[in-house]
N, C-alpha and C positions, 0 to 999 in steps of 0.2 A: 205829143202824148196827151195834150187836154181832150183833143178832140177825140182820141181813142176811148179814153175814160169816159167822157160821155156817153159815147156809142155803148162801152162795155154794160155801163152801169143802167143804159137803157135795155140794151138786150137782157139783164138779168131780170128785170119785170116780166119778160116775155118768155116761153118755154123754146129748150133750146140752147146751144151752147152757148156761151159767153166769152169773148174773146177780150183779154185784158193786157196793157204793157206789162213789163216786170218792174216789181219795184227797186229802189237803189240797192237794198240787201241781195237781193236775186240777181241784179247785174254783176255786184261784186263776185259770186260765186260764179256765173254763166261766165263772163271773162275769164277768169281763172281757170276753167278746163277749156278753154279755147285757147289758153296759153300753152298747153299740155300737160296740167296738173290731172293724174287719172281722176277719172270720173268715180271709182269707190272711193277713193281718198275723203271725200266729203260725204261718205254715210255715216249716219248717225244708230248708234245700235245700244241696245238696255234689253234686260227683263225685268219684269216683277214679278218677285217670288212670293206666291199668295201661300200663306200658312194655314190650308182649311182645304175640304173637298172642293171640285169643280165639276160642273156637268159641261163637256165639251160643245154640247150641242146647244144649249143657253148661251153658253160664252159666244159661240160664232154668231150666234143671232144678235147678241148686244154689238159684236164688234162691227158686222153690216150694218146694222142701224146708224153707228157712229158713222163709219166710212159715206155713208148715203147724206148725211148730214154736214161732210166735212168738205167745204171746196177744194183745200189744198189738196185732197187727197183724190181728188176728180179732173186733175190738169195735165195735161202734155204740152209741150212748146214748139212755136214753130218760127222757122228762121227764113228771113229773107233779105235784101236789099236793105231794106228799111230798117233793120234791127230784129232782134227776137222778142216773140210775143208769147200769151200763154192762153190757153184756150181750156174753160170749165166745161165736162161734158159729162155724160151719166159715171158711174161706178165703172172701173174698171173690172175685168174678170179676174178674179183671184181665187184664192183656197188657204184654208188655214190648217195646215199639217199639223196632225198630233202625233205624239209620240210616246209609248211609255216605257221607261227607259229604269225604271224602278228594281228592275232583275240585275241590274250593272253594277260593278262592285261600289264604281263612285258615280252614282246618276247624273250629279251638278255638272261634273266632270264630262259627262257625256255629253247632255246639254250645250256646254260650254263650247266644247269644241263644235259642235254643229254649227252654234251662231258666229264662232270665227271665220269659219269658211264661208259663211253665207255672208259677212258685213265686205267682203273681199270680194263679191260675185260681181263680174263686172256687167252695166248696162248702159243704154243709150241715152243720153243726156237730152234726147227731144221725148222719146217715149216713154223713157224708163224701163222698167217700175220701178215707180219712187217709194213705195213701202214694200213691206213683206212683216208675215206675223207666223208664228209657230206656237204651237200649246205642247209643253212636257208634263209627263207624270213621272214626277222624282219618288213619290211614294204616295200612301193612301192620303194624307192629308199636308202633299208639299208638291206644288204644280209652278211651272216657270212658265210665263207669258212673254214669249220673245217677240220685239218689237224692233223693224229697220226702217228710218225714213233717210231721205235725199235730203240736204241742206238747200237746195232746190228751191224745195215745198215746204221745208217744216224744220224749225229748231227746238232746243232742248223745252222752252217752255210751252211752245205748242205741243209738243209731245205728252207732257203733263197734263195739259187740257183734256188731250183724249185718252189718257189714262184715268183719269177721275171720270169723264163722261162714261166709259166702259163699265166702271166700277156702278156707278149708279143707275145702268141700264140692266146690267145684268143682276143687283142685288132686287131691283123691281121684281124682274123677269122669275128669279127665283122665290120670290113672295108671292107671286100670283096676281100682281099687280100691273097696272099700266106706267111705264116710266114718266116721270115729270119732264114736260116739256122744257127745251134748252134753246134759245135764240142764241148758237152759235153767230160771233161775228162775221161780217161779209169781207170776202178779197178784196173787191171792187171798193170798199170803203177804206179799206185797210192801206191800198195803193193811192185812193185818192187823197188820204191825210199824208202820206208821205209828200204827194208830189205839192200839196200845199205848203207842207213844211219846207221843202227845197224852194219854193218861190218866195216865202217870209223873212222877215229882218230876222227871226230867230236864227233860221240858216246861216245868213250873213254874219251875225254876232257870235255862231258858235265857230265859223269858220276863222274868224278872226283871233278868237280865243286861243285854238289849236295851234294857227301859225305861228301865234307869239308863245306859246308853252314850248313848241316845239322847235324853236330857230336854233338853228345852228346844233341840231342833235346828232350826236358821232352816230356813226353804223353799231347797232349792240354786239356785244362780245358772243362769241359761237364757243359753247362750253364743250363742243364734241370735238372728232377728228373727222373730217369730211374725207375718206378715203377707200372707203368701199364699194367698190363698182357692183357688186354681184347685187342680185334682187333682194328687197328685204322681206323678210320669211314673214311679217306681220306688218300692218299698219302702224303698230307702233310696240313698244314693250314697256310693261307697266309693273310698278313697283307698289305696294301699300305697306303702311304702318299705323296700328292703331296707337294713339297717344297714353301713355301709361294715366292712372289718375293722379299719381304725385305731380306729373308735368303739366295736366290740365289745372291742376289747382294753381300753380306757377302762373300760367298762362292768362288764367280768368282775372288772378291776382295783378298780375302787369296789364291786363287789359282795362279794369278798372281805374286803375291811378292814373291810365293814359289816355281813357276816355276813347277806347277803339274799340272794335269788335272783333268777335273772334276769328273773321276771315282776313280782317284788317293785318292782326296780329301774324297771321300764316304769312301775310303779304309782307310785312315788315322781315320777318325769319327769310322769306327767301331773297329780300334784296340784301341782307345780309352777306346771304352764303352767296350771290354773286359778286358781292363788292371784297370777299375775302379771297373767291377763288382766281378773280379776272385782275383785282386790282382798280376795276373801273370806278371813278368817281362821278360818273354820269349815267345812271341805270336804269334803264327804261323798260317796263314791266308792262306786259297785255292783261287788262281787264276783260273780261265775257261781261256784256251787261244785254239786258232786254231790249232796251231800245223801244219801250213801248209805253208810252207816255200817258194814254188815254183809256178810260175804262172800255171801251169798244175795242181798241187794240188788244187790249189785254182779255180779252175774250174771244179772239180769233186766233185758232190753231192755224199758225204758219210760219213764213219765215221772216224775222225781223231782227234777230239779235246782232250784236255788233262789238268790235273789240275798241277800246279805247286806250291809250296810252298813258301809262303813269310815270313819268319822270320824275327822278330823285337826284338830290346831288349829295352825295355820301363822301366821306373822308374817315379816317381811321381816330381821328381825333374826336370825332362827333359822341355824344351820348347817344345810347338806345332811345330814349325818353325824346331827344332831341329829332332823331328820325321818324318816331312815332307822332311827333307834333308835324311834320312835314308830309307824312303818309294820312293824316287825320284829312289837313287842309286841301290836299290836292286829291286825294281820294274822292270828296264831297263836290270839289269843283268839277271833277272828269264827269259825276253822275251828271250834274244841270247839263251838261254839253253834251250828252252819251248819243243822239241823234245821228252827230256829223260822223261819217262813214269813215272807215279807216282807209277804203279803196279811193275816197276824194281827198284824203289829207296826204296819202304818198304821190297823188297827182299833185297837189300844191307843193309838195316839198319837193318835188322830181326824184322821187324815188320809186318810180315804179318798179326798176328792175333789181332795187336793193330793200330789203324789210327793215321797218321802223322799228318791229318788236321781233326776237327771238323766243324769249321765254316768257310765259303766261301764266296767269293764276286765275281759277275760276272756282265758284262757291253753288255746291250742289246741298240744299239742306236735306236732311234726312227726315224724311216723311212718312210717319206711321199713322198719319189720317186715311189712307186709301183703304175703303173695305170692301170685298166682295162676299156679298151675301154673309157677315157679319165674318168673315178671314180676312186677316191684316194681310196686305200687300206689300210688300216691301223692294223698292228699285233699286238696281243693281246696273252700273253704266258698262257698256261692251265699248264703245267707241265713241267719242266725241267729236271725231274731224279730225283733219290732218295736225300733224305735229313737226312744226319746223326744227326745233330743237328741243325744248323742254317745256311740257304743260304740268301745272302743279295744281290738282283739285283737292278743294278741301271739302269734305262731309261733316257735316255735324248737324246736330239737334241742337236749338237752343234753348231745350225747357228739360232735356236729359243730359246728368252729370255724365262725363266718361263716353259721351258718344260722339267721339270726335277721330276722325281718319284723314290720313294724306294720302292721295294716290299722284306718284309720279309718272307721267306718261312721256316716254324719251323716242326719237326719231330713231328707229332700229338700225338705218345705216350707219349711224354715229357710235352706237354702244352694242353691237350684238354680240360683239369680242370678249365683253370683260363678265365676269363673274357678278351676277345680279346679287346675290345674298350680301355681297359688302355695301350695298347703297343704302339699305334700310338703314344700318348700324350709322354710317357715316352721316347719313341726314338727321337722325334723331341726335348726333352729336351737335351737327349745325344748327338744328332749331333748339335745341335745350341750354347750350352753353351759354350763350347771352343772358338769357331770360333767368336763369337760376342765379345768376350773379346780380342780377338787378333787383331780384325782388329783395335780396337782403339789404344792399346799399341804395338803389334809387339813382345811382349816378356810373353806369358802365359804361366804358367805352366800347368802340366795335371791338371784337379782336382783330389783330393785324391779319394780313393776309395769310391765306391757307397756302400750300405748296400744291404743286400738280397731282400730288399724289392721294391728297383729300378727297379728289373728285374719282368715284370708283368707275366713269367709264371713259376716261382719256386714253387709257393706253390698256394692251391686254395685261401688264405687268401690275397694274392698278389691286 
């Protein structure tokens, strides 16, 4: 690998294609695809809703410049007996579909239906295409910019870098100015940094930490019933709930008294719910992390994200404050060791064919800072990749009271038969019950285990 890295980085200084090894993050996706997971399952999809007019021609010009600047958007993969490699070449042929759906009764629904169809579109794991875009006009001052990437080449953090760069270039072009120079991080440097980490004492220390933290870890509980052989109609089912201001006040008060962030409070609520439902006293939640530790890595649109386990010991005699303390300590420790890949840990624990986590929590800040020629852009997620059982998405704005939203993505093979309207009500109850009592007393024990009927996706009768 070191030889290939040196060859690749030397080639990067010359004209012509650059051939590089895959990073550890990419290899985890590659071997998951080789094991039989459908290639579209790892598609990431989102749209940016722009509250203002958009010039489609200028927008496409800005987007084409960003694709030319972004190495990860210009790669395809090669497979040989020595393993997979990736080749950085010129930008592939692509176009930006533009649709005016403003005459529809529900323009956003029409656009979203198109996006959901695109997110499941088959693609070749070697040649892609690994990205796609579209622009929809929902009204005179309402545009939706759709983005799709594959996890082999991009993660959500990298996608956010691209959104901000397109916004900056479009704004400059709309003002008749030359766009500012942007030095995107090099894919070769990111892979070299990853290789250096894996050869370092930090890698060994991280490995030892996780081996000790996950020793004797049981298989995580399955919250659904895996009995549906029919093809899933969508990559996942989603339900969303906006938290009421009164509940946000209670959660913020609890967070302040327990020194938790709001996402950690949502993590605590998820752990409580799983404990109540399954009676598990050893709960493991997956946490999505950027795994970008250097300034250069944080400037490189590419795939680097990781999932780290958060293992919690819970019993019904604990106070919520005790569990909060455990989450605070273990979440911080996990972040310090976030570069150790979940795929490596599964191999270490001999759990290749059995999951370490089935339920995950991820955080998505609600960003109001991206502007397209003065028009605010708000990002809406369509797909975050495969869902094994349940993923909880926390969307929040740290400076805006009331901007708190929880999204629940569930595996449709587990939940397709259950009335979806019941989920929001029951999750609200599961989230709010312990905290409302805790805010009055400060010494609330975890509620007793709920019956199966609490879980709205377990059976058709629920």
